[in-house]
Backbone as numpy.savetxt, mean C-alpha at the origin, in Angstrom:
# Nx Ny Nz CAx CAy CAz Cx Cy Cz
7.62 -17.38 8.01 7.30 -15.86 7.75 8.10 -15.66 6.31
9.10 -15.29 6.85 9.83 -15.10 5.50 9.76 -16.03 4.48
9.42 -17.23 4.37 9.03 -18.39 3.04 7.84 -17.51 2.24
6.94 -17.15 3.26 5.14 -17.22 2.92 5.69 -15.43 2.04
6.68 -14.63 2.89 6.99 -13.53 1.92 7.49 -13.70 0.83
8.75 -14.56 0.58 9.59 -15.07 -0.51 8.54 -15.31 -1.45
7.32 -16.25 -1.10 6.48 -16.79 -2.17 5.54 -15.81 -2.91
5.05 -14.79 -1.66 4.35 -13.89 -2.31 5.31 -12.67 -3.21
6.52 -12.63 -3.37 7.24 -11.96 -3.82 7.18 -12.43 -5.39
7.27 -13.89 -5.47 7.20 -14.99 -6.55 6.32 -14.37 -7.50
4.93 -14.73 -6.77 3.44 -14.25 -7.24 3.77 -12.70 -7.92
3.88 -11.81 -6.80 4.18 -10.38 -7.50 5.22 -10.27 -8.64
6.22 -10.60 -8.56 7.32 -10.47 -9.80 6.57 -11.32 -11.09
5.76 -12.13 -10.77 4.85 -12.83 -11.71 4.02 -11.74 -12.72
3.12 -11.32 -11.28 2.05 -10.38 -11.56 2.78 -9.08 -12.80
4.08 -8.47 -12.11 4.67 -7.60 -12.77 5.44 -7.82 -14.12
5.70 -8.86 -14.21 6.30 -9.44 -15.52 5.06 -9.82 -16.69
4.11 -10.52 -15.87 2.93 -10.56 -16.80 2.07 -9.80 -17.21
1.71 -8.88 -16.58 0.98 -7.02 -16.95 1.40 -6.44 -17.43
3.25 -6.19 -17.08 3.90 -5.16 -17.20 4.69 -5.34 -19.01
4.68 -6.37 -19.69 4.93 -6.94 -20.72 4.40 -6.47 -21.51
3.09 -5.81 -21.20 2.28 -5.28 -22.10 2.78 -3.97 -22.91
4.00 -3.39 -21.95 4.30 -2.10 -22.24 4.74 -2.37 -24.13
5.13 -3.05 -24.17 5.68 -3.36 -25.42 4.74 -3.41 -26.62
3.34 -3.42 -26.53 1.94 -3.21 -27.43 1.69 -1.72 -27.39
2.23 -1.06 -26.68 2.22 0.70 -26.80 3.09 1.28 -27.59
4.33 0.66 -27.75 5.26 1.08 -28.31 5.79 0.69 -29.72
5.18 -0.74 -29.48 6.05 -1.30 -30.94 5.29 -0.84 -32.44
5.83 -0.72 -33.45 5.33 -0.41 -34.95 4.41 -1.64 -35.00
2.88 -0.69 -35.76 1.86 -1.91 -35.55 2.12 -3.26 -36.81
2.80 -2.78 -37.91 3.61 -3.94 -38.89 3.88 -5.10 -37.80
4.80 -4.92 -36.89 5.73 -5.76 -36.10 4.55 -6.39 -34.99
3.81 -5.37 -34.49 2.61 -5.81 -33.27 2.06 -6.70 -34.03
1.28 -6.08 -35.05 -0.08 -7.24 -36.31 0.95 -8.65 -36.34
1.99 -8.86 -36.29 2.76 -9.88 -36.75 2.79 -10.89 -35.31
2.97 -10.09 -34.19 2.75 -10.97 -32.90 1.80 -11.54 -32.50
0.71 -10.27 -33.00 -0.60 -11.21 -32.46 -1.01 -12.19 -33.78
-0.63 -11.94 -34.98 -1.14 -13.63 -35.59 -0.17 -14.78 -34.94
0.90 -14.09 -34.20 1.67 -15.70 -34.05 0.63 -16.19 -32.70
0.31 -15.08 -32.13 -0.59 -15.37 -30.93 -1.96 -15.83 -31.39
-2.44 -16.33 -32.19 -3.44 -16.53 -32.88 -4.59 -16.35 -33.62
-4.19 -14.61 -34.04 -5.12 -13.77 -34.58 -5.21 -14.27 -36.23
-6.75 -14.60 -36.41 -6.86 -15.24 -38.01 -6.49 -14.04 -39.23
-6.46 -12.95 -39.04 -6.40 -12.02 -39.89 -5.48 -10.61 -39.65
-5.18 -9.98 -40.12 -4.21 -8.37 -39.80 -5.51 -7.61 -39.22
-4.88 -6.83 -38.52 -5.99 -6.04 -37.64 -5.33 -4.28 -39.02
-6.35 -3.99 -39.22 -6.58 -3.07 -40.61 -7.10 -1.76 -39.74
-8.38 -1.86 -38.65 -9.21 -1.06 -38.41 -8.50 -0.40 -37.57
-8.39 1.63 -37.81 -7.50 2.00 -36.82 -7.73 2.60 -35.51
-9.59 2.30 -35.78 -10.41 2.22 -34.08 -10.07 0.88 -33.70
-9.41 -0.26 -33.97 -8.99 -1.29 -32.96 -7.70 -1.27 -32.51
-7.12 -0.47 -33.41 -5.71 -0.29 -33.46 -5.35 0.55 -32.08
-6.23 1.44 -32.36 -5.77 2.27 -30.92 -6.50 2.06 -29.46
-7.86 1.00 -29.63 -7.76 0.54 -28.79 -7.09 -0.51 -28.13
-6.68 -1.26 -28.96 -5.39 -2.02 -28.38 -4.16 -1.45 -28.08
-4.13 -0.41 -28.10 -2.64 0.63 -27.32 -3.44 1.14 -26.17
-4.95 1.35 -26.43 -5.25 1.78 -24.96 -5.19 0.64 -23.79
-5.90 -0.36 -24.15 -5.67 -1.75 -23.25 -4.32 -1.95 -22.90
-3.39 -2.02 -23.63 -1.91 -2.24 -23.40 -1.36 -1.39 -22.33
-2.05 0.43 -22.68 -1.35 0.72 -21.59 -2.37 0.46 -19.96
-3.27 0.33 -20.06 -3.98 0.01 -19.25 -3.18 -1.69 -18.03
-2.87 -1.95 -19.16 -2.43 -3.16 -18.42 -0.71 -2.81 -18.23
-0.34 -2.03 -18.61 1.21 -1.71 -18.14 0.99 -0.71 -16.92
0.01 -0.17 -16.15 -0.10 0.19 -15.16 -0.28 -1.02 -14.03
-1.07 -1.96 -14.54 -1.15 -2.70 -13.53 0.15 -3.28 -13.05
0.74 -3.26 -14.23 2.09 -4.05 -13.77 3.30 -3.34 -13.25
2.94 -1.66 -13.20 3.78 -1.07 -12.28 3.07 -0.84 -11.07
1.49 -1.43 -11.28 1.30 -1.42 -9.67 1.82 -2.89 -8.95
1.85 -3.32 -9.26 2.77 -5.20 -8.90 4.15 -5.25 -8.52
4.58 -4.05 -9.35 6.17 -3.99 -8.89 6.47 -2.66 -7.92
5.67 -1.71 -7.97 5.78 -1.12 -6.65 5.09 -1.67 -5.13
4.29 -2.70 -5.00 3.98 -3.61 -4.06 5.48 -4.41 -4.09
6.12 -4.78 -4.87 7.20 -5.61 -4.90 8.41 -5.24 -4.42
8.44 -3.78 -4.43 9.86 -2.78 -4.45 9.51 -2.20 -3.06
8.19 -1.87 -2.76 8.34 -1.18 -1.31 6.83 -1.78 -0.91
6.81 -3.28 -0.10 5.79 -3.72 0.32 5.46 -2.77 1.52
6.07 -2.39 2.35 5.76 -1.65 3.78 4.32 -0.26 3.48
4.90 0.31 2.38 4.00 1.13 1.81 2.38 0.90 1.31
3.00 -0.03 -0.07 1.96 -0.74 -0.78 1.28 -2.12 -0.61
1.71 -2.36 0.50 0.65 -3.86 0.64 -0.71 -4.04 0.54
-1.45 -2.81 0.94 -3.00 -3.10 1.40 -3.02 -3.31 -0.16
-2.21 -2.90 -1.38 -2.56 -2.88 -2.83 -2.93 -4.84 -2.97
-2.02 -5.48 -2.37 -2.26 -6.71 -2.72 -3.61 -7.58 -2.83
-4.60 -7.65 -1.81 -6.16 -7.81 -2.04 -6.82 -7.38 -3.35
-6.21 -6.45 -3.72 -7.39 -5.51 -4.68 -6.02 -6.10 -6.09
-5.13 -6.32 -5.98 -4.33 -6.90 -7.19 -4.73 -8.52 -7.36
-4.85 -8.94 -5.92 -5.21 -10.75 -6.36 -6.77 -10.59 -7.01
-7.89 -9.68 -6.28 -9.02 -10.03 -6.85 -9.24 -9.36 -8.25
-8.60 -8.16 -8.80 -8.88 -8.07 -10.00 -8.00 -8.47 -10.93
-7.03 -9.39 -10.67 -6.65 -10.42 -11.50 -7.22 -11.69 -11.69
-7.93 -11.78 -10.52 -8.88 -13.26 -10.74 -10.20 -13.12 -11.24
-10.39 -12.07 -10.81 -11.57 -11.54 -12.11 -11.49 -11.58 -13.30
-10.08 -10.93 -13.92 -9.95 -10.75 -15.40 -9.98 -12.34 -15.38
-9.49 -13.08 -14.82 -9.23 -15.08 -15.20 -10.47 -15.36 -15.48
-11.27 -14.98 -14.72 -12.92 -15.41 -14.84 -13.42 -14.67 -16.24
-13.43 -13.54 -16.30 -13.65 -13.13 -17.74 -13.14 -13.60 -19.01
-11.70 -13.97 -18.97 -11.09 -14.30 -19.97 -11.56 -15.97 -20.21
-12.06 -16.93 -19.07 -12.29 -17.91 -19.32 -13.81 -18.21 -19.60
-14.82 -17.48 -19.40 -16.02 -17.24 -19.49 -16.24 -16.37 -21.28
-15.41 -15.80 -21.87 -15.72 -14.89 -22.87 -14.83 -15.99 -23.69
-13.96 -17.05 -23.50 -13.02 -17.65 -24.41 -13.54 -18.89 -24.58
-14.57 -19.63 -23.69 -15.47 -20.55 -24.11 -16.60 -20.48 -24.65
-17.51 -18.97 -24.73 -18.43 -18.76 -25.51 -17.78 -18.41 -27.20
-16.66 -18.11 -27.23 -16.48 -17.33 -28.68 -15.25 -18.73 -29.03
-15.64 -20.14 -28.17 -14.89 -21.09 -28.38 -13.37 -20.80 -29.44
-12.53 -20.60 -28.30 -11.24 -20.04 -28.91 -10.45 -21.78 -28.50
-9.09 -21.63 -29.35 -8.44 -22.45 -28.70 -7.15 -22.44 -27.82
-7.45 -23.00 -27.42 -6.19 -23.37 -26.01 -5.24 -22.28 -26.05
-4.92 -22.36 -26.95 -3.60 -21.10 -26.86 -3.95 -20.02 -27.72
-3.61 -18.62 -27.54 -3.13 -18.64 -25.78 -4.40 -18.39 -24.95
-5.53 -18.52 -24.74 -6.34 -18.70 -23.88 -6.33 -19.30 -22.43
-5.89 -20.52 -22.65 -5.71 -21.18 -21.53 -4.27 -20.78 -20.53
-3.43 -20.32 -21.86 -2.38 -19.47 -21.02 -2.59 -18.30 -19.95
-3.34 -17.51 -20.86 -3.94 -16.29 -20.25 -4.89 -16.66 -18.55
-5.93 -17.53 -19.19 -6.64 -17.53 -17.94 -5.65 -18.32 -16.63
-4.64 -19.22 -16.96 -4.24 -19.98 -16.14 -3.22 -19.02 -14.86
-2.67 -17.82 -15.95 -1.82 -17.31 -15.19 -2.48 -16.33 -14.44
-4.02 -15.71 -14.64 -4.62 -15.24 -13.55 -4.93 -15.49 -12.68
-5.81 -17.26 -12.67 -6.07 -17.82 -11.67 -4.99 -17.86 -10.78
-3.52 -18.36 -10.98 -2.51 -18.44 -10.26 -2.28 -17.61 -9.84
-1.85 -16.52 -10.00 -1.45 -15.29 -9.62 -2.62 -14.84 -8.60
-3.84 -14.69 -9.13 -4.44 -14.19 -8.08 -4.77 -14.89 -6.70
-4.88 -16.28 -6.91 -5.33 -17.35 -5.64 -3.88 -17.13 -5.18
-2.77 -17.21 -5.47 -1.47 -17.04 -5.04 -1.36 -15.44 -3.87
-1.61 -14.33 -4.40 -1.90 -13.54 -3.64 -2.66 -13.53 -2.66
-3.57 -14.26 -2.85 -5.01 -13.96 -1.84 -4.32 -15.06 -0.75
-3.58 -16.16 -1.10 -3.22 -17.14 -0.22 -2.31 -16.55 1.08
-0.81 -16.18 0.25 0.06 -15.83 0.90 -0.24 -14.23 2.01
-1.17 -13.33 1.09 -1.51 -12.32 1.55 -2.33 -12.70 2.85
-3.16 -13.49 3.13 -3.60 -13.61 4.34 -3.07 -14.23 5.42
-1.75 -14.58 5.43 -0.77 -15.51 5.87 0.59 -14.22 6.50
0.59 -13.28 6.13 1.14 -12.40 6.28 1.34 -11.64 7.41
0.33 -11.42 7.80 -0.41 -10.76 9.22 0.28 -9.47 9.05
0.51 -9.12 10.51 0.86 -8.03 10.59 2.62 -7.78 11.13
3.17 -8.11 10.02 4.89 -8.05 9.56 5.35 -6.79 8.99
4.47 -6.01 8.78 5.08 -4.96 7.87 6.01 -4.14 8.79
5.63 -4.19 10.10 6.52 -3.37 11.06 7.39 -4.04 12.15
8.30 -4.56 11.79 8.62 -5.63 12.96 8.42 -4.95 14.28
8.93 -3.76 14.60 8.58 -3.20 16.35 7.46 -3.51 16.45
6.59 -4.05 15.97 5.13 -4.30 16.36 4.65 -5.40 16.62
5.64 -6.73 16.26 5.22 -8.16 16.20 5.14 -8.80 17.28
4.45 -8.88 18.14 4.58 -9.77 18.89 4.02 -9.34 20.34
3.59 -8.07 20.12 2.74 -6.75 21.25 1.58 -6.99 21.19
0.89 -6.44 22.44 -0.37 -6.47 22.53 -1.09 -5.13 22.48
-1.96 -5.27 21.95 -3.01 -3.91 21.63 -3.25 -3.11 22.89
-2.93 -2.07 23.40 -3.14 -1.60 24.77 -3.42 -0.05 24.20
-4.69 0.24 24.75 -5.17 1.48 24.12 -4.65 2.59 25.60
-5.08 1.49 26.43 -4.94 2.35 27.84 -3.53 3.19 28.46
-2.65 2.85 27.16 -0.91 3.68 27.72 -0.91 5.12 26.86
-2.38 5.06 25.87 -2.06 6.64 25.21 -2.77 7.55 26.02
-3.60 6.94 27.29 -4.28 7.88 28.34 -3.18 9.01 28.59
-2.72 10.06 27.99 -1.35 10.53 28.80 -1.79 11.67 30.04
-1.32 11.86 31.27 -1.53 12.85 31.68 -1.06 14.01 31.41
-1.77 15.23 31.98 -1.35 16.59 31.20 -1.43 16.80 29.63
-1.72 15.84 28.63 -1.57 15.97 27.18 -3.70 15.64 26.98
-4.37 16.74 26.32 -5.21 16.94 25.97 -5.92 15.18 24.93
-6.63 14.60 25.12 -6.68 12.90 24.53 -6.79 13.55 23.13
-7.32 14.51 22.24 -7.87 15.22 21.24 -6.60 15.19 20.50
-5.44 15.84 20.88 -4.36 15.70 20.63 -3.25 14.86 20.17
-3.85 13.81 21.47 -3.13 12.47 21.23 -3.56 11.63 19.91
-5.50 11.69 20.42 -6.21 10.51 19.08 -5.73 11.56 17.75
-5.33 12.86 17.13 -5.25 13.36 16.30 -3.80 12.67 15.91
-2.82 12.86 16.77 -1.46 12.68 16.24 -1.43 11.11 15.62
-2.02 10.60 16.87 -1.85 8.85 16.50 -3.07 8.47 14.97
-3.64 9.28 14.76 -4.49 9.34 13.28 -3.52 9.05 12.13
-2.36 10.78 12.35 -1.48 10.93 11.20 -0.33 9.79 10.98
-0.49 9.33 12.30 0.59 8.13 12.34 0.29 6.46 11.42
-1.47 6.80 12.14 -1.94 5.45 11.27 -1.96 5.56 9.86
-2.39 6.67 9.45 -2.32 6.86 7.61 -0.78 6.83 7.48
0.33 7.84 7.52 0.99 7.85 7.33 1.91 6.59 6.80
1.62 5.52 7.99 2.26 4.13 8.50 1.72 3.57 7.38
0.41 3.44 7.44 -0.28 2.79 6.44 -0.92 1.32 7.21
-0.93 1.64 8.75 -1.37 0.64 9.65 -2.61 -0.11 9.11
-3.09 -1.20 9.87 -4.34 -1.98 8.99 -5.33 -1.65 9.97
-5.39 -1.36 11.43 -6.26 -1.66 12.13 -5.84 -0.44 13.32
-7.00 -0.19 14.53 -6.92 0.32 15.82 -5.68 -0.78 16.57
-6.23 -1.72 16.31 -5.36 -3.01 16.90 -3.96 -2.98 16.77
-3.42 -2.57 15.22 -1.92 -2.63 15.04 -1.39 -1.43 15.61
-2.50 -0.20 15.47 -1.74 1.33 16.42 -1.57 0.88 17.38
-2.55 0.84 18.06 -1.95 0.83 19.50 -1.04 -0.42 20.47
-0.78 -1.54 19.71 0.61 -1.93 19.42 2.12 -1.04 20.09
1.71 0.15 19.43 2.60 1.35 19.67 2.86 1.45 21.36
3.91 2.00 21.40 3.98 2.65 23.14 4.56 4.20 22.86
3.53 4.83 23.59 4.56 6.39 23.99 5.94 6.39 23.84
6.96 5.51 24.47 8.05 5.73 24.51 8.86 5.17 23.23
7.75 4.73 22.35 8.27 4.12 21.12 8.96 5.67 19.96
9.86 5.28 19.13 10.03 6.75 18.75 9.63 6.28 16.79
9.24 7.17 16.07 8.66 7.07 14.87 9.72 6.36 14.17
11.13 7.30 14.10 12.48 6.45 13.73 12.26 4.97 14.01
12.01 4.81 15.02 12.46 3.18 15.24 11.22 2.29 14.73
10.47 2.95 14.40 9.27 1.77 14.24 9.36 2.15 12.61
9.81 3.32 11.62 10.14 3.24 10.55 11.75 2.53 10.18
12.48 2.64 11.00 13.61 1.77 10.52 13.65 0.34 10.75
12.53 -0.61 11.65 12.23 -1.38 11.77 12.28 -2.56 10.49
11.35 -1.84 9.70 11.34 -2.37 8.11 12.38 -1.94 7.29
12.93 -1.46 7.51 14.13 -1.06 6.23 15.23 -1.16 6.57
15.62 -1.68 7.78 17.01 -2.10 8.56 16.79 -3.62 8.41
16.05 -4.42 7.89 16.14 -5.60 7.99 15.55 -5.96 6.07
15.54 -4.83 5.69 15.27 -4.88 3.83 16.24 -4.74 2.97
16.44 -5.54 2.28 17.56 -5.18 1.17 17.53 -4.21 0.49
15.96 -4.02 0.46 15.67 -3.13 -1.04 16.44 -1.31 -0.42
16.73 -1.33 0.97 17.00 -0.21 1.69 18.62 0.07 0.74
19.33 -0.58 0.71 20.46 -0.69 -0.08 20.33 -0.70 -1.48
19.49 -1.62 -1.99 19.33 -1.86 -3.36 19.12 -0.94 -4.56
17.86 -0.11 -3.85 16.69 0.54 -4.18 16.69 2.15 -3.96
17.51 2.15 -2.46 16.57 3.19 -1.51 15.36 3.25 -1.42
15.71 4.12 0.22 14.06 4.26 1.02 14.07 5.42 0.75
12.91 5.90 0.76 12.57 7.14 1.15 12.14 7.34 2.70
11.88 8.80 2.75 11.48 8.98 4.39 9.64 9.38 4.16
8.97 9.06 3.28 7.41 9.63 3.23 7.02 9.51 4.17
7.21 8.06 4.93 6.07 8.14 6.31 6.81 9.20 7.53
7.59 9.73 7.38 8.31 10.79 8.33 7.98 12.19 8.14
8.16 12.14 6.98 7.90 13.65 6.34 6.31 13.97 6.30
5.23 12.81 6.47 4.08 13.27 6.59 3.45 13.19 7.88
4.17 12.28 8.84 4.48 13.06 10.46 4.90 14.48 11.26
6.02 14.40 10.29 6.56 16.01 10.27 5.15 16.82 10.02
4.83 16.80 8.77 3.42 17.79 8.47 2.32 18.01 9.29
2.11 16.70 9.95 0.76 16.43 10.48 1.55 16.98 12.34
2.58 16.94 12.56 3.48 17.50 14.20 3.27 19.35 13.63
3.52 19.87 12.80 3.88 21.42 12.38 2.31 21.65 12.50
1.23 21.30 11.87 -0.01 21.47 11.61 -0.48 21.54 12.88
-0.63 20.39 13.96 -1.09 20.18 15.33 -0.13 21.67 16.24
0.80 21.79 15.86 1.62 22.71 16.99 1.00 24.20 16.41
0.43 24.33 15.21 -0.08 25.55 14.83 0.81 26.43 13.89
1.97 26.00 14.03 2.80 26.67 12.89 4.03 26.11 12.36
4.49 26.08 10.94 5.46 25.37 10.78 6.68 25.84 11.68
7.61 25.15 11.20 8.95 25.63 12.02 9.37 24.67 13.07
8.72 24.42 13.81 8.89 23.62 14.89 9.51 22.61 14.75
10.30 22.08 15.83 11.59 21.23 15.26 10.73 19.98 15.43
11.06 19.13 14.62 10.59 17.18 15.08 11.84 16.74 14.53
11.79 15.74 15.84 13.17 15.03 15.71 12.09 13.54 15.74
12.37 12.77 14.64 11.58 11.46 14.81 12.70 10.35 15.67
13.67 10.92 16.13 14.42 9.94 17.14 13.43 9.87 18.50
12.98 11.29 18.86 12.14 11.10 20.41 11.20 10.25 19.89
11.24 10.12 21.50 9.67 9.30 21.67 8.33 10.14 21.17
7.46 9.44 20.84 5.92 9.77 20.39 6.06 10.79 21.72
5.72 10.15 23.19 5.03 11.03 23.91 6.18 12.23 24.30
7.09 12.40 23.40 8.05 13.55 23.80 7.53 14.55 22.70
7.07 14.02 21.77 6.09 14.82 20.32 5.55 15.34 20.83
4.60 14.62 21.61 3.28 14.86 21.89 3.18 16.24 22.91
3.90 16.10 23.76 4.16 17.22 24.78 4.57 18.55 24.24
5.46 18.19 23.28 5.50 19.73 22.54 4.50 20.23 21.41
3.47 19.25 21.07 2.56 19.85 20.90 1.27 20.55 21.25
1.23 19.74 22.55 0.36 20.17 23.58 0.62 21.36 23.96
2.28 21.77 24.41 3.00 22.99 25.38 2.83 24.01 24.13
2.67 23.97 22.81 2.59 24.79 21.74 0.91 25.22 21.54
0.32 24.27 21.89 -1.18 24.59 21.66 -2.30 25.11 23.18
-0.75 25.25 24.32 -1.41 25.40 25.36 -2.47 24.51 26.01
-2.17 22.78 25.30 -2.86 21.92 25.76 -4.67 22.23 25.29
-4.70 22.83 24.46 -6.30 23.26 24.17 -6.88 22.01 22.97
-7.71 21.86 23.36 -8.24 20.36 22.31 -8.50 21.18 20.68
-8.48 20.35 19.94 -8.14 20.62 18.78 -10.62 21.16 18.65
-10.17 22.09 17.73 -12.00 22.53 17.47 -12.19 22.10 16.04
-13.53 22.21 16.37 -13.95 21.12 14.78 -13.60 22.10 13.19
-13.09 23.31 13.57 -12.73 23.60 12.38 -11.01 23.20 11.92
-10.27 22.56 12.99 -9.19 22.26 12.87 -9.41 20.80 12.08
-10.40 20.65 12.58 -10.68 19.00 12.47 -10.84 18.96 10.92
-11.66 19.63 10.53 -12.30 19.45 9.35 -11.11 20.48 7.93
-9.99 21.34 8.78 -8.82 21.64 8.05 -7.89 20.35 7.69
-7.78 19.59 8.80 -6.87 18.69 8.74 -7.42 17.63 8.33
-8.62 17.28 7.94 -9.43 16.32 7.42 -9.09 14.89 8.28
-9.34 15.58 9.45 -9.18 14.11 10.54 -10.54 13.73 11.19
-10.92 12.90 10.88 -11.66 12.05 11.64 -12.06 11.38 13.52
-10.61 11.57 13.70 -10.75 11.83 15.41 -11.35 10.37 15.78
-11.25 9.18 14.91 -11.57 7.82 15.15 -11.31 7.23 16.63
-9.92 7.77 16.96 -9.51 7.02 17.73 -9.62 7.44 19.26
-10.69 8.63 19.25 -10.40 9.56 20.28 -11.66 8.51 21.45
-12.97 7.66 21.00 -13.02 7.21 22.19 -12.60 6.66 23.01
-11.18 5.90 21.94 -10.53 4.56 22.92 -9.42 5.63 23.97
-9.15 7.00 23.97 -8.60 7.49 24.94 -9.17 8.48 25.65
-10.53 8.21 26.13 -11.22 9.40 26.57 -11.92 8.13 27.55
-11.64 6.51 27.40 -13.04 5.78 28.33 -11.77 5.97 30.05
-12.45 5.29 30.83 -11.90 5.25 32.05 -10.89 6.38 32.49
-11.10 7.34 32.05 -10.70 8.70 32.65 -11.14 9.28 33.72
């Protein structure tokens, strides 16, 4: 698993550099940029101002793609869901370049290099992405999914379903199966720290607590007022009991569900066999 992750990081690094180097084209004086283009195969200087403008637009967009690769590389727990999109998008670009390069009868340099970069990086990300599996949050690895563990006595199921949905989106979990690997006696900090504790990026780059902040907001909203103490070291079951107590264990109303933008997609799992 660690080897697969390292290989994927190599492809992400290549993507970040390959796309991100376009930032040079955004700021480089056109006299120098035109010199670079001619050394890359352009047959004549580009003097049309509209073409220069469109080139700057394109390099700006490519730089954004490079930035997305960099964010996935630095913060995989948050942005790993972007990997398939980046992989397919890079492959699509490779196919477009290949077809138009053949149609326009371009020389192999730099046409072949651009196509090769896109195909190799795209395929590499697809290959490694399907083999990483559910390893973003080590706390959940090796557990079986058990929705029945969340049918808690004395807590209205809609409260549990709403809070689990908040956790699901805050931590970027992939499926109900991954969510239900959590247990009521787990703490949100244990889930959060299970990734960052074993990641060098915590020390090298710093790690924000966006996941915990989003859950704190959901916690306060479900309690119906802000200021309720959110202890991310306490178990999720304890937090649910605090929410239930603050709202007299009343189910979420349709208005609350709409206001909190909840789908209640996990409620059916919690109402079976009750």
